[in-house]
ZATI-485622 format. One record per residue (C-alpha): x, y, z; residue number from 0. Coordinates in nm, 3 decimals, always signed. Layout:
N
<site><x>X</x><y>Y</y><z>Z</z><pos>NUM</pos></site>
...
This chain:
248
<site><x>+0.000</x><y>+0.000</y><z>+0.000</z><pos>0</pos></site>
<site><x>+0.138</x><y>+0.340</y><z>-0.101</z><pos>1</pos></site>
<site><x>+0.230</x><y>+0.589</y><z>+0.167</z><pos>2</pos></site>
<site><x>-0.003</x><y>+0.889</y><z>+0.152</z><pos>3</pos></site>
<site><x>+0.214</x><y>+1.197</y><z>+0.095</z><pos>4</pos></site>
<site><x>+0.071</x><y>+1.547</y><z>+0.116</z><pos>5</pos></site>
<site><x>+0.241</x><y>+1.841</y><z>-0.058</z><pos>6</pos></site>
<site><x>+0.182</x><y>+2.189</y><z>+0.079</z><pos>7</pos></site>
<site><x>+0.225</x><y>+2.540</y><z>-0.055</z><pos>8</pos></site>
<site><x>+0.366</x><y>+2.837</y><z>+0.138</z><pos>9</pos></site>
<site><x>+0.268</x><y>+2.819</y><z>+0.506</z><pos>10</pos></site>
<site><x>+0.455</x><y>+3.123</y><z>+0.648</z><pos>11</pos></site>
<site><x>+0.488</x><y>+2.971</y><z>+0.993</z><pos>12</pos></site>
<site><x>+0.136</x><y>+2.827</y><z>+1.020</z><pos>13</pos></site>
<site><x>+0.231</x><y>+2.468</y><z>+1.100</z><pos>14</pos></site>
<site><x>-0.092</x><y>+2.402</y><z>+1.289</z><pos>15</pos></site>
<site><x>-0.305</x><y>+2.477</y><z>+0.984</z><pos>16</pos></site>
<site><x>-0.076</x><y>+2.267</y><z>+0.767</z><pos>17</pos></site>
<site><x>-0.116</x><y>+1.971</y><z>+1.002</z><pos>18</pos></site>
<site><x>-0.495</x><y>+2.009</y><z>+1.011</z><pos>19</pos></site>
<site><x>-0.512</x><y>+1.999</y><z>+0.631</z><pos>20</pos></site>
<site><x>-0.267</x><y>+1.708</y><z>+0.606</z><pos>21</pos></site>
<site><x>-0.450</x><y>+1.512</y><z>+0.877</z><pos>22</pos></site>
<site><x>-0.777</x><y>+1.570</y><z>+0.692</z><pos>23</pos></site>
<site><x>-0.617</x><y>+1.404</y><z>+0.389</z><pos>24</pos></site>
<site><x>-0.496</x><y>+1.113</y><z>+0.609</z><pos>25</pos></site>
<site><x>-0.139</x><y>+1.186</y><z>+0.506</z><pos>26</pos></site>
<site><x>+0.152</x><y>+0.981</y><z>+0.640</z><pos>27</pos></site>
<site><x>+0.415</x><y>+1.242</y><z>+0.550</z><pos>28</pos></site>
<site><x>+0.428</x><y>+1.601</y><z>+0.422</z><pos>29</pos></site>
<site><x>+0.646</x><y>+1.771</y><z>+0.160</z><pos>30</pos></site>
<site><x>+0.645</x><y>+2.151</y><z>+0.161</z><pos>31</pos></site>
<site><x>+0.765</x><y>+2.389</y><z>-0.112</z><pos>32</pos></site>
<site><x>+0.922</x><y>+2.670</y><z>+0.092</z><pos>33</pos></site>
<site><x>+0.835</x><y>+2.985</y><z>+0.289</z><pos>34</pos></site>
<site><x>+0.807</x><y>+2.749</y><z>+0.584</z><pos>35</pos></site>
<site><x>+0.958</x><y>+3.005</y><z>+0.828</z><pos>36</pos></site>
<site><x>+1.155</x><y>+2.840</y><z>+1.108</z><pos>37</pos></site>
<site><x>+1.119</x><y>+3.135</y><z>+1.346</z><pos>38</pos></site>
<site><x>+1.237</x><y>+3.007</y><z>+1.686</z><pos>39</pos></site>
<site><x>+1.173</x><y>+3.325</y><z>+1.883</z><pos>40</pos></site>
<site><x>+1.160</x><y>+3.707</y><z>+1.863</z><pos>41</pos></site>
<site><x>+1.533</x><y>+3.732</y><z>+1.777</z><pos>42</pos></site>
<site><x>+1.471</x><y>+3.544</y><z>+1.452</z><pos>43</pos></site>
<site><x>+1.228</x><y>+3.812</y><z>+1.338</z><pos>44</pos></site>
<site><x>+1.535</x><y>+4.029</y><z>+1.274</z><pos>45</pos></site>
<site><x>+1.691</x><y>+3.755</y><z>+1.062</z><pos>46</pos></site>
<site><x>+1.399</x><y>+3.641</y><z>+0.850</z><pos>47</pos></site>
<site><x>+1.406</x><y>+3.750</y><z>+0.488</z><pos>48</pos></site>
<site><x>+1.110</x><y>+3.944</y><z>+0.353</z><pos>49</pos></site>
<site><x>+0.930</x><y>+4.272</y><z>+0.433</z><pos>50</pos></site>
<site><x>+0.910</x><y>+4.357</y><z>+0.804</z><pos>51</pos></site>
<site><x>+0.531</x><y>+4.403</y><z>+0.791</z><pos>52</pos></site>
<site><x>+0.487</x><y>+4.032</y><z>+0.714</z><pos>53</pos></site>
<site><x>+0.711</x><y>+3.902</y><z>+0.993</z><pos>54</pos></site>
<site><x>+0.545</x><y>+3.700</y><z>+1.270</z><pos>55</pos></site>
<site><x>+0.643</x><y>+3.438</y><z>+1.524</z><pos>56</pos></site>
<site><x>+0.430</x><y>+3.157</y><z>+1.382</z><pos>57</pos></site>
<site><x>+0.417</x><y>+2.807</y><z>+1.533</z><pos>58</pos></site>
<site><x>+0.767</x><y>+2.672</y><z>+1.473</z><pos>59</pos></site>
<site><x>+0.902</x><y>+2.778</y><z>+1.813</z><pos>60</pos></site>
<site><x>+0.667</x><y>+2.537</y><z>+1.991</z><pos>61</pos></site>
<site><x>+0.813</x><y>+2.244</y><z>+1.793</z><pos>62</pos></site>
<site><x>+1.172</x><y>+2.365</y><z>+1.824</z><pos>63</pos></site>
<site><x>+1.131</x><y>+2.386</y><z>+2.204</z><pos>64</pos></site>
<site><x>+0.962</x><y>+2.041</y><z>+2.200</z><pos>65</pos></site>
<site><x>+0.644</x><y>+2.179</y><z>+2.350</z><pos>66</pos></site>
<site><x>+0.451</x><y>+2.026</y><z>+2.061</z><pos>67</pos></site>
<site><x>+0.524</x><y>+1.733</y><z>+1.830</z><pos>68</pos></site>
<site><x>+0.424</x><y>+1.672</y><z>+1.472</z><pos>69</pos></site>
<site><x>+0.212</x><y>+1.359</y><z>+1.411</z><pos>70</pos></site>
<site><x>+0.382</x><y>+1.292</y><z>+1.077</z><pos>71</pos></site>
<site><x>+0.724</x><y>+1.386</y><z>+0.934</z><pos>72</pos></site>
<site><x>+0.752</x><y>+1.714</y><z>+0.743</z><pos>73</pos></site>
<site><x>+1.018</x><y>+1.777</y><z>+0.476</z><pos>74</pos></site>
<site><x>+1.050</x><y>+2.135</y><z>+0.350</z><pos>75</pos></site>
<site><x>+1.267</x><y>+2.332</y><z>+0.110</z><pos>76</pos></site>
<site><x>+1.370</x><y>+2.696</y><z>+0.145</z><pos>77</pos></site>
<site><x>+1.179</x><y>+2.984</y><z>-0.008</z><pos>78</pos></site>
<site><x>+1.248</x><y>+3.357</y><z>-0.007</z><pos>79</pos></site>
<site><x>+1.093</x><y>+3.411</y><z>+0.339</z><pos>80</pos></site>
<site><x>+1.311</x><y>+3.205</y><z>+0.573</z><pos>81</pos></site>
<site><x>+1.547</x><y>+3.238</y><z>+0.869</z><pos>82</pos></site>
<site><x>+1.862</x><y>+3.173</y><z>+0.670</z><pos>83</pos></site>
<site><x>+2.097</x><y>+3.400</y><z>+0.866</z><pos>84</pos></site>
<site><x>+2.213</x><y>+3.225</y><z>+1.180</z><pos>85</pos></site>
<site><x>+2.000</x><y>+2.918</y><z>+1.115</z><pos>86</pos></site>
<site><x>+1.934</x><y>+2.754</y><z>+0.776</z><pos>87</pos></site>
<site><x>+2.255</x><y>+2.894</y><z>+0.625</z><pos>88</pos></site>
<site><x>+2.437</x><y>+2.633</y><z>+0.835</z><pos>89</pos></site>
<site><x>+2.226</x><y>+2.349</y><z>+0.691</z><pos>90</pos></site>
<site><x>+2.322</x><y>+2.347</y><z>+0.321</z><pos>91</pos></site>
<site><x>+2.299</x><y>+1.968</y><z>+0.313</z><pos>92</pos></site>
<site><x>+1.978</x><y>+1.958</y><z>+0.515</z><pos>93</pos></site>
<site><x>+1.903</x><y>+1.895</y><z>+0.882</z><pos>94</pos></site>
<site><x>+1.628</x><y>+1.798</y><z>+1.125</z><pos>95</pos></site>
<site><x>+1.550</x><y>+2.146</y><z>+1.263</z><pos>96</pos></site>
<site><x>+1.293</x><y>+2.020</y><z>+1.517</z><pos>97</pos></site>
<site><x>+1.178</x><y>+1.666</y><z>+1.600</z><pos>98</pos></site>
<site><x>+1.009</x><y>+1.532</y><z>+1.285</z><pos>99</pos></site>
<site><x>+1.064</x><y>+1.856</y><z>+1.087</z><pos>100</pos></site>
<site><x>+1.336</x><y>+1.831</y><z>+0.821</z><pos>101</pos></site>
<site><x>+1.493</x><y>+2.107</y><z>+0.612</z><pos>102</pos></site>
<site><x>+1.609</x><y>+1.937</y><z>+0.292</z><pos>103</pos></site>
<site><x>+1.889</x><y>+2.183</y><z>+0.213</z><pos>104</pos></site>
<site><x>+1.986</x><y>+2.362</y><z>-0.107</z><pos>105</pos></site>
<site><x>+1.956</x><y>+2.078</y><z>-0.359</z><pos>106</pos></site>
<site><x>+1.933</x><y>+1.703</y><z>-0.354</z><pos>107</pos></site>
<site><x>+1.765</x><y>+1.378</y><z>-0.450</z><pos>108</pos></site>
<site><x>+1.649</x><y>+1.128</y><z>-0.187</z><pos>109</pos></site>
<site><x>+1.396</x><y>+0.856</y><z>-0.117</z><pos>110</pos></site>
<site><x>+1.129</x><y>+1.010</y><z>+0.104</z><pos>111</pos></site>
<site><x>+0.827</x><y>+0.811</y><z>+0.217</z><pos>112</pos></site>
<site><x>+0.875</x><y>+0.570</y><z>-0.071</z><pos>113</pos></site>
<site><x>+0.910</x><y>+0.832</y><z>-0.346</z><pos>114</pos></site>
<site><x>+1.220</x><y>+0.958</y><z>-0.522</z><pos>115</pos></site>
<site><x>+1.215</x><y>+1.329</y><z>-0.448</z><pos>116</pos></site>
<site><x>+1.441</x><y>+1.600</y><z>-0.594</z><pos>117</pos></site>
<site><x>+1.449</x><y>+1.960</y><z>-0.477</z><pos>118</pos></site>
<site><x>+1.589</x><y>+2.307</y><z>-0.535</z><pos>119</pos></site>
<site><x>+1.551</x><y>+2.559</y><z>-0.255</z><pos>120</pos></site>
<site><x>+1.521</x><y>+2.940</y><z>-0.289</z><pos>121</pos></site>
<site><x>+1.428</x><y>+3.158</y><z>-0.588</z><pos>122</pos></site>
<site><x>+1.576</x><y>+3.283</y><z>-0.913</z><pos>123</pos></site>
<site><x>+1.739</x><y>+3.625</y><z>-0.948</z><pos>124</pos></site>
<site><x>+1.910</x><y>+3.701</y><z>-1.278</z><pos>125</pos></site>
<site><x>+2.166</x><y>+3.937</y><z>-1.121</z><pos>126</pos></site>
<site><x>+2.274</x><y>+3.677</y><z>-0.862</z><pos>127</pos></site>
<site><x>+2.246</x><y>+3.362</y><z>-1.075</z><pos>128</pos></site>
<site><x>+2.615</x><y>+3.350</y><z>-1.172</z><pos>129</pos></site>
<site><x>+2.748</x><y>+3.470</y><z>-0.836</z><pos>130</pos></site>
<site><x>+2.964</x><y>+3.234</y><z>-0.628</z><pos>131</pos></site>
<site><x>+2.757</x><y>+2.980</y><z>-0.437</z><pos>132</pos></site>
<site><x>+2.881</x><y>+3.097</y><z>-0.097</z><pos>133</pos></site>
<site><x>+2.838</x><y>+3.463</y><z>-0.012</z><pos>134</pos></site>
<site><x>+3.072</x><y>+3.645</y><z>+0.230</z><pos>135</pos></site>
<site><x>+2.972</x><y>+3.619</y><z>+0.595</z><pos>136</pos></site>
<site><x>+2.933</x><y>+3.997</y><z>+0.629</z><pos>137</pos></site>
<site><x>+2.659</x><y>+4.153</y><z>+0.417</z><pos>138</pos></site>
<site><x>+2.418</x><y>+4.441</y><z>+0.449</z><pos>139</pos></site>
<site><x>+2.125</x><y>+4.262</y><z>+0.290</z><pos>140</pos></site>
<site><x>+1.966</x><y>+3.928</y><z>+0.370</z><pos>141</pos></site>
<site><x>+1.840</x><y>+3.890</y><z>+0.013</z><pos>142</pos></site>
<site><x>+2.148</x><y>+3.704</y><z>-0.124</z><pos>143</pos></site>
<site><x>+2.052</x><y>+3.415</y><z>+0.103</z><pos>144</pos></site>
<site><x>+1.728</x><y>+3.371</y><z>-0.090</z><pos>145</pos></site>
<site><x>+1.871</x><y>+3.317</y><z>-0.440</z><pos>146</pos></site>
<site><x>+1.985</x><y>+2.989</y><z>-0.590</z><pos>147</pos></site>
<site><x>+2.285</x><y>+2.992</y><z>-0.821</z><pos>148</pos></site>
<site><x>+2.367</x><y>+2.834</y><z>-1.154</z><pos>149</pos></site>
<site><x>+2.593</x><y>+2.592</y><z>-0.968</z><pos>150</pos></site>
<site><x>+2.294</x><y>+2.472</y><z>-0.763</z><pos>151</pos></site>
<site><x>+2.096</x><y>+2.393</y><z>-1.078</z><pos>152</pos></site>
<site><x>+2.397</x><y>+2.220</y><z>-1.232</z><pos>153</pos></site>
<site><x>+2.446</x><y>+2.011</y><z>-0.917</z><pos>154</pos></site>
<site><x>+2.080</x><y>+1.909</y><z>-0.923</z><pos>155</pos></site>
<site><x>+2.102</x><y>+1.823</y><z>-1.292</z><pos>156</pos></site>
<site><x>+2.382</x><y>+1.575</y><z>-1.217</z><pos>157</pos></site>
<site><x>+2.199</x><y>+1.428</y><z>-0.919</z><pos>158</pos></site>
<site><x>+1.883</x><y>+1.376</y><z>-1.124</z><pos>159</pos></site>
<site><x>+2.086</x><y>+1.217</y><z>-1.402</z><pos>160</pos></site>
<site><x>+2.240</x><y>+0.975</y><z>-1.152</z><pos>161</pos></site>
<site><x>+1.896</x><y>+0.900</y><z>-1.003</z><pos>162</pos></site>
<site><x>+1.760</x><y>+0.790</y><z>-1.340</z><pos>163</pos></site>
<site><x>+1.402</x><y>+0.885</y><z>-1.265</z><pos>164</pos></site>
<site><x>+1.234</x><y>+1.121</y><z>-1.022</z><pos>165</pos></site>
<site><x>+0.879</x><y>+1.100</y><z>-0.890</z><pos>166</pos></site>
<site><x>+0.854</x><y>+1.450</y><z>-0.742</z><pos>167</pos></site>
<site><x>+1.054</x><y>+1.770</y><z>-0.797</z><pos>168</pos></site>
<site><x>+1.006</x><y>+2.044</y><z>-0.538</z><pos>169</pos></site>
<site><x>+1.071</x><y>+2.407</y><z>-0.636</z><pos>170</pos></site>
<site><x>+0.978</x><y>+2.727</y><z>-0.461</z><pos>171</pos></site>
<site><x>+0.931</x><y>+2.959</y><z>-0.758</z><pos>172</pos></site>
<site><x>+0.755</x><y>+2.875</y><z>-1.084</z><pos>173</pos></site>
<site><x>+0.969</x><y>+2.751</y><z>-1.375</z><pos>174</pos></site>
<site><x>+0.976</x><y>+2.951</y><z>-1.696</z><pos>175</pos></site>
<site><x>+0.674</x><y>+2.928</y><z>-1.929</z><pos>176</pos></site>
<site><x>+0.437</x><y>+2.815</y><z>-1.655</z><pos>177</pos></site>
<site><x>+0.157</x><y>+3.068</y><z>-1.641</z><pos>178</pos></site>
<site><x>+0.155</x><y>+3.134</y><z>-2.015</z><pos>179</pos></site>
<site><x>-0.176</x><y>+3.176</y><z>-2.199</z><pos>180</pos></site>
<site><x>-0.366</x><y>+2.848</y><z>-2.201</z><pos>181</pos></site>
<site><x>-0.258</x><y>+2.739</y><z>-1.852</z><pos>182</pos></site>
<site><x>-0.570</x><y>+2.892</y><z>-1.696</z><pos>183</pos></site>
<site><x>-0.628</x><y>+3.206</y><z>-1.487</z><pos>184</pos></site>
<site><x>-0.293</x><y>+3.347</y><z>-1.376</z><pos>185</pos></site>
<site><x>-0.209</x><y>+3.594</y><z>-1.103</z><pos>186</pos></site>
<site><x>-0.110</x><y>+3.938</y><z>-1.233</z><pos>187</pos></site>
<site><x>+0.229</x><y>+3.908</y><z>-1.054</z><pos>188</pos></site>
<site><x>+0.350</x><y>+3.627</y><z>-1.280</z><pos>189</pos></site>
<site><x>+0.641</x><y>+3.783</y><z>-1.468</z><pos>190</pos></site>
<site><x>+0.847</x><y>+3.577</y><z>-1.717</z><pos>191</pos></site>
<site><x>+1.151</x><y>+3.792</y><z>-1.633</z><pos>192</pos></site>
<site><x>+1.143</x><y>+3.645</y><z>-1.280</z><pos>193</pos></site>
<site><x>+1.118</x><y>+3.286</y><z>-1.402</z><pos>194</pos></site>
<site><x>+1.420</x><y>+3.067</y><z>-1.467</z><pos>195</pos></site>
<site><x>+1.498</x><y>+2.910</y><z>-1.806</z><pos>196</pos></site>
<site><x>+1.736</x><y>+2.663</y><z>-1.642</z><pos>197</pos></site>
<site><x>+1.473</x><y>+2.505</y><z>-1.416</z><pos>198</pos></site>
<site><x>+1.245</x><y>+2.471</y><z>-1.720</z><pos>199</pos></site>
<site><x>+1.531</x><y>+2.300</y><z>-1.907</z><pos>200</pos></site>
<site><x>+1.591</x><y>+2.072</y><z>-1.608</z><pos>201</pos></site>
<site><x>+1.229</x><y>+1.956</y><z>-1.621</z><pos>202</pos></site>
<site><x>+1.243</x><y>+1.902</y><z>-1.999</z><pos>203</pos></site>
<site><x>+1.559</x><y>+1.692</y><z>-1.969</z><pos>204</pos></site>
<site><x>+1.455</x><y>+1.472</y><z>-1.677</z><pos>205</pos></site>
<site><x>+1.074</x><y>+1.470</y><z>-1.700</z><pos>206</pos></site>
<site><x>+0.994</x><y>+1.410</y><z>-1.331</z><pos>207</pos></site>
<site><x>+0.645</x><y>+1.270</y><z>-1.287</z><pos>208</pos></site>
<site><x>+0.530</x><y>+1.576</y><z>-1.086</z><pos>209</pos></site>
<site><x>+0.665</x><y>+1.921</y><z>-1.010</z><pos>210</pos></site>
<site><x>+0.526</x><y>+2.110</y><z>-0.712</z><pos>211</pos></site>
<site><x>+0.601</x><y>+2.477</y><z>-0.650</z><pos>212</pos></site>
<site><x>+0.462</x><y>+2.772</y><z>-0.453</z><pos>213</pos></site>
<site><x>+0.581</x><y>+3.133</y><z>-0.412</z><pos>214</pos></site>
<site><x>+0.298</x><y>+3.308</y><z>-0.599</z><pos>215</pos></site>
<site><x>+0.026</x><y>+3.197</y><z>-0.351</z><pos>216</pos></site>
<site><x>-0.188</x><y>+3.113</y><z>-0.653</z><pos>217</pos></site>
<site><x>-0.305</x><y>+2.764</y><z>-0.761</z><pos>218</pos></site>
<site><x>-0.237</x><y>+2.657</y><z>-1.118</z><pos>219</pos></site>
<site><x>-0.193</x><y>+2.329</y><z>-1.306</z><pos>220</pos></site>
<site><x>+0.020</x><y>+2.316</y><z>-1.618</z><pos>221</pos></site>
<site><x>+0.236</x><y>+2.076</y><z>-1.822</z><pos>222</pos></site>
<site><x>+0.595</x><y>+2.084</y><z>-1.936</z><pos>223</pos></site>
<site><x>+0.621</x><y>+1.798</y><z>-2.181</z><pos>224</pos></site>
<site><x>+0.490</x><y>+1.490</y><z>-2.000</z><pos>225</pos></site>
<site><x>+0.543</x><y>+1.645</y><z>-1.656</z><pos>226</pos></site>
<site><x>+0.249</x><y>+1.775</y><z>-1.459</z><pos>227</pos></site>
<site><x>+0.330</x><y>+2.101</y><z>-1.277</z><pos>228</pos></site>
<site><x>+0.119</x><y>+2.188</y><z>-0.973</z><pos>229</pos></site>
<site><x>+0.154</x><y>+2.542</y><z>-0.840</z><pos>230</pos></site>
<site><x>+0.016</x><y>+2.543</y><z>-0.488</z><pos>231</pos></site>
<site><x>-0.172</x><y>+2.821</y><z>-0.312</z><pos>232</pos></site>
<site><x>-0.100</x><y>+2.988</y><z>+0.023</z><pos>233</pos></site>
<site><x>-0.205</x><y>+2.784</y><z>+0.328</z><pos>234</pos></site>
<site><x>-0.513</x><y>+3.009</y><z>+0.368</z><pos>235</pos></site>
<site><x>-0.651</x><y>+2.861</y><z>+0.045</z><pos>236</pos></site>
<site><x>-0.817</x><y>+2.519</y><z>+0.014</z><pos>237</pos></site>
<site><x>-0.589</x><y>+2.441</y><z>-0.282</z><pos>238</pos></site>
<site><x>-0.278</x><y>+2.476</y><z>-0.066</z><pos>239</pos></site>
<site><x>-0.238</x><y>+2.104</y><z>+0.018</z><pos>240</pos></site>
<site><x>-0.288</x><y>+1.801</y><z>-0.205</z><pos>241</pos></site>
<site><x>-0.185</x><y>+1.438</y><z>-0.213</z><pos>242</pos></site>
<site><x>+0.084</x><y>+1.297</y><z>-0.439</z><pos>243</pos></site>
<site><x>-0.115</x><y>+1.065</y><z>-0.670</z><pos>244</pos></site>
<site><x>-0.110</x><y>+0.701</y><z>-0.567</z><pos>245</pos></site>
<site><x>+0.106</x><y>+0.480</y><z>-0.786</z><pos>246</pos></site>
<site><x>+0.316</x><y>+0.771</y><z>-0.915</z><pos>247</pos></site>
């Protein structure tokens, strides 16, 4: 019998709502596409990337302090609203950041709950794409933490080639050409300039069975070749959590 795996869009610290939705789907495990927000306490509000007006404590601190426990394992990638500085920046290869809650790291391929899952954390920025993978420790802006680099995509390309086949690819931002006319109603913020050709090419080359992404807080289904792309909504929306199809 297949493990029931839920995939969730951006939760922005609302772990309790994520767990309610996943429990309602009788999920055994959860994958999450970034903007998870591992805010441990008030000090992390100064380190989280993103506009100050959106910063909030969220639920993660309860799990980090072991005051609450998740009923199923959660595996998340990084988005552009995360506590990278002083926390996730030290977990490039992934880490269990609270009991049962796993940050997957920058890139990788692994067997998770019986599926072969690949991932690429963070978002595309054309100006930063060819920068060195590791930024200097001293910086005035937190934004460089939030951008993946060409070397990350190249590393993932090799890992997916070695894997042979991939059931699920997790991205935070939408790949290029998703959201074009014919894909259905699209949010006005979808801008091809902010979408990455290289992640589109990665999907074309390796044809994972499913791609799940978030970032835009807007649900959309599309195809790239034979690959189904599911853009997931914000956790406030009913379309924010869905099950990986059985038998994928």
